[in-house]
C-alpha positions in Angstrom: 23.6 0.8 118.8 22.6 4.2 117.4 20.6 2.5 114.7 18.6 0.5 117.4 17.8 3.7 119.3 16.6 5.4 116.1 14.4 2.5 115.3 13.0 2.4 118.8 12.2 6.2 118.6 10.6 5.8 115.2 8.5 2.8 116.5 7.4 4.8 119.5 6.5 7.8 117.4 4.6 5.8 114.9 2.3 4.4 117.6 0.2 7.5 117.4 -0.2 7.1 113.7 -2.4 4.0 114.2 -4.9 5.7 116.5 -8.4 5.7 115.2 -9.1 9.3 114.0 -11.6 11.5 115.8 -13.6 12.9 113.0 -15.4 15.6 115.0 -15.4 17.4 118.3 -16.8 15.5 121.3 -20.1 16.3 123.0 -18.6 18.5 125.8 -17.0 20.7 123.2 -20.2 21.0 121.2 -22.3 21.9 124.3 -19.8 24.6 125.2 -20.0 26.0 121.6 -23.8 25.8 121.7 -23.8 27.8 125.0 -21.5 30.4 123.5 -23.7 30.8 120.4 -26.8 31.2 122.6 -25.1 33.6 125.0 -24.2 35.9 122.1 -27.6 35.6 120.4 -26.0 33.9 117.5 -29.1 31.8 116.9 -28.2 30.8 113.3 -25.0 29.1 114.7 -26.9 27.5 117.5 -29.4 26.1 115.0 -26.5 24.4 113.3 -26.3 22.0 116.3 -29.7 20.6 115.6 -31.3 18.2 113.2 -33.3 19.8 110.4 -36.6 19.0 112.1 -35.6 20.6 115.4 -33.9 23.5 113.6 -37.0 24.8 111.9 -39.0 25.1 115.2 -36.0 26.7 116.9 -35.6 29.3 114.2 -39.3 30.2 114.5 -39.0 30.7 118.3 -35.7 32.6 118.4 -34.6 34.4 115.3 -37.1 37.3 115.2 -37.1 38.2 118.9 -35.4 41.6 119.2 -36.4 42.3 122.8 -34.6 39.1 124.2 -31.4 39.8 126.1 -29.4 36.8 127.2 -27.6 37.0 130.6 -26.4 33.4 130.9 -26.3 30.1 129.0 -25.3 26.8 130.6 -25.8 23.1 130.9 -26.7 21.7 134.3 -26.4 18.0 133.5 -25.3 15.9 130.6 -25.9 12.2 130.8 -24.2 10.1 128.1 -25.6 6.8 126.8 -22.7 5.9 124.5 -23.9 2.4 123.7 -27.1 3.8 122.2 -25.3 6.8 120.8 -27.4 9.5 122.5 -27.2 11.9 125.5 -29.6 13.8 127.6 -28.7 17.4 128.5 -30.4 20.0 130.7 -29.9 23.4 129.2 -30.7 26.7 131.0 -31.0 30.1 129.4 -31.0 33.1 131.7 -32.6 36.1 130.0 -34.7 39.2 130.4 -37.1 40.9 127.9 -37.6 44.6 127.6 -39.2 46.6 129.1 -38.7 44.4 132.2 -35.3 44.0 133.8 -36.2 40.9 135.8 -34.0 38.0 135.0 -35.8 34.7 134.2 -34.7 31.2 133.4 -35.9 29.0 130.5 -35.2 25.3 130.7 -34.8 22.8 127.8 -34.2 19.1 128.2 -32.3 18.2 125.1 -31.7 14.9 123.4 -28.4 14.8 121.5 -28.0 12.0 119.1 -25.1 10.7 116.9 -26.2 11.2 113.3 -24.5 11.1 109.9 -23.6 14.6 108.7 -24.6 13.7 105.1 -21.8 15.7 103.8 -18.5 15.0 102.1 -16.8 13.6 105.2 -19.6 11.1 105.9 -18.7 11.6 109.6 -21.0 10.9 112.5 -21.8 14.1 114.5 -23.7 15.0 117.6 -27.0 16.9 117.0 -29.9 18.0 119.1 -32.8 15.9 117.8 -35.8 17.5 119.6 -37.3 21.0 119.1 -37.2 23.4 122.1 -40.3 23.7 124.3 -42.5 26.7 124.2 -40.7 29.8 125.2 -42.3 31.8 128.0 -41.6 35.2 126.5 -43.9 34.8 123.5 
């Protein structure tokens, strides 16, 4: 009887071993991380969530701006299209630029796509595939 119970417990515990592995974080976790990076003006980390084409344009617009102060960073909507492996997200950056103290909003409709990371893991990851629009503070 004890042997049967042990076998049953082992069988139930091994059920989790056959689950398909999740190779990377899901999109909600990535959007949260992107918001945090933008909130703390860690633009080099935020750029890591983009494809190389979008990253270059993003870096030109954000990395040299010393007068930009971020007040808020959030996503309003995220619409998933899992069959096509893409998502649409509406990002909002709340900011002010010296010498003004007036808080403004900048909106960016992002397209996140599942792409191969091209690295050692050969995992598919979510990346922002479109460059940001013109920023109003330039």
